[in-house]
N, C-alpha and C positions, 0 to 999 in steps of 0.2 A: 215316366222315365222307362225306357226299355231296358231289356235285359243286357244288351251290350253296353250303353250308357252306365248301367249299375257296375259292371264288370272294369269297365275301364275307369270308373271311379273307385272303385276298391282296389285296383292296381296302383291309380295315384296317391292313394292314402298310404299304402303298403310302403310304395316305394319314395315317398316323400316325407309324409309328417311321422309315421311310424319310425321310419329309419332315423330321421333326426332327434326322436326323442330316445331311441335306444343309443344313439352317440352321446347323448347330453347325460344318460345315466351311467354310461362309463366314465365319462369326465367327473361326474360326481364322486364315483367309485374310488377314482384314483385321487382326488382330492381327499377322501375320506382315510386312505391308507398312508397318509403323512403323518409322521409321528410327531410332528412338530405343531400340530393343532391344538389350540385351547380346547376347553370344555364347551365354551358357548358356541365357537365356530364349528364345531364338531355337531353340537345339536341342529344349529342351523341348517347345516349341509344335509343332516339326516332327514330335516323335515321336508328340504326341496326335492330330496330323493323319493321320498313318499308321495308327494305330489306329482313325480313324473311317473311314478307307477300307475298312479291312478289314471293321469293322463293316456298312459300307454294302454290301459284296460279299456279305457273308453273307445280309443281310436280301433282296438281289435273286435270290440262289439260292434262297431259301425261297419267295420270292413266285412265281418261275419252276417250281418245284417245285410249288406249289399249283395255278398255272394250266395247268400240263402237262396236254395232253388224253390222251397215253400214260402210263399210270402203270406204272411199273418194277416189278418184282418186289422185295421187300424184301432179298432175297439181292444183288441186282444194284445197288441202291441202295447198300446198306452198303459192297460192294467198290468201288464208285465213289467214294462218300464217303472211304474210308481210303486209298486209294492217292492221292487228290487232296490231302487235308489233312495227311496224316501221311507224305507221302514221304520225309521227312528221317529216318525211323526203318527199321531193318531190318523187314520186314513178313513174316510168316508166316500167309497166309491160308488157310482150308480151309471155304471157303464153300457149302453146297449149298444148292438151293432147298428152302423149307419152307411149309408151308401155314398162312398167317396171316391174319387177317381184317385190314382196313384199321386198325381204329382200334388192335388191337394191334400190329401193324408199327408204327405212329406213336408210340406209346407206349415199344416197345422200342428204336427207333432213336433217340428222345430221352435214353433210359438209356445207349446206347453213347455218344452225344455227350458226355454228361456223364462217364461214366468217362474217355474219351480225354481231356476236358480236363483231368481231374485228372492224368492221366499226365503230359501235358505240363507243368502247372504244379508238379508235388509231386515226381512219382517218380525224377527224374533218369535216366531207361531210356532206351535205346539201340534196345531190341527190342521189336514187339508181336506177340502172336500172337492171331489171331480164329478159333474155330472156330464152325460153324452147321452144324446138322445135326438130323435127324428120328429120333426112336424111339418108339415104341409111342404113336403118335399124339400126340406132344408134340414142340415145338421146343426144341431146347437150344443154349445161346448161351455160349460160354468166352470172354472176353476177358482177357490176361494181359500183364503185362509184365516186364521183367527189372530194375525199379528198387529202390528204396531199401526197397519194403513199406510198412507203418505205416499201412494204410487201415483206419480204425476210425469209429465215429460220436462225433463229437465236439460239445461244447455251442458253438452260435452258428455251425456249419457244417452247411450243408444239403443237399451235393452228395450223400452217400451215404445219407441217409435220403430224399431226392427221389426216388433210382433205387430204394430199397425200395418207396416208396409208389407210383411209376408200375407197378411190377411186381406189386405187390399189387393194385393196380386192376384188372389186366386177369386176375388168376385166377392169376397165377404166384408164384414163388419166387426167392429172390436169395441165394447163398451167396458169402460173401467170405472169402478164404483168404490170409493172407500168408505167402508163401512164404519159405523159408529154409533153403537147402542149405549146411549148413557144409563138406560134403567137396569142394564145387565151388565154394564162396563165393558161389553165386548167391542172389538173392533177387528179391523182386518182389510183387506182388500177381494173384491170379486171382479174377474174377467168373465166377460159376457162375448162369446163369438159365435156368428152366424155365417154358414158358409152354404 
């Protein structure tokens, strides 16, 4: 993605989604100001307002990343993201520098975001392991957790199929392994991506 494309996308995010989220936040604030709200409704609206704040922070980070004059390496961006967003997990990060084009790096990063969102939403995991390394002119990324496993393609669920489509679009492969170690009672999921 060229600098002009990044700046155009940053403007679109700012003028579109970011402004929509600000409008939604104001609307929720107006609802909270109503004196007639019962305690349950007020608590529900406050929870929604906090979610909107989290989304606004994520969009602002995306805009900042797109506008950033200094481009961080994929490895540095990945490590910083995981440590910032998943600090509530035990993290085992073995992340080396790899040679990725900007386009491949963007798609791979989006795939990792989806994997980790699924971990947080579904896996009931406490530990995340990420390995990134080069071998024979290919980049290898392994993302695993110690959750309940069960990552499979499901009808009307598009997370895993989206990950696979992203990686195939950049000439890579994805392997998904549901781990089950009966001797240690460990389980989880391991994604292995080669690009």
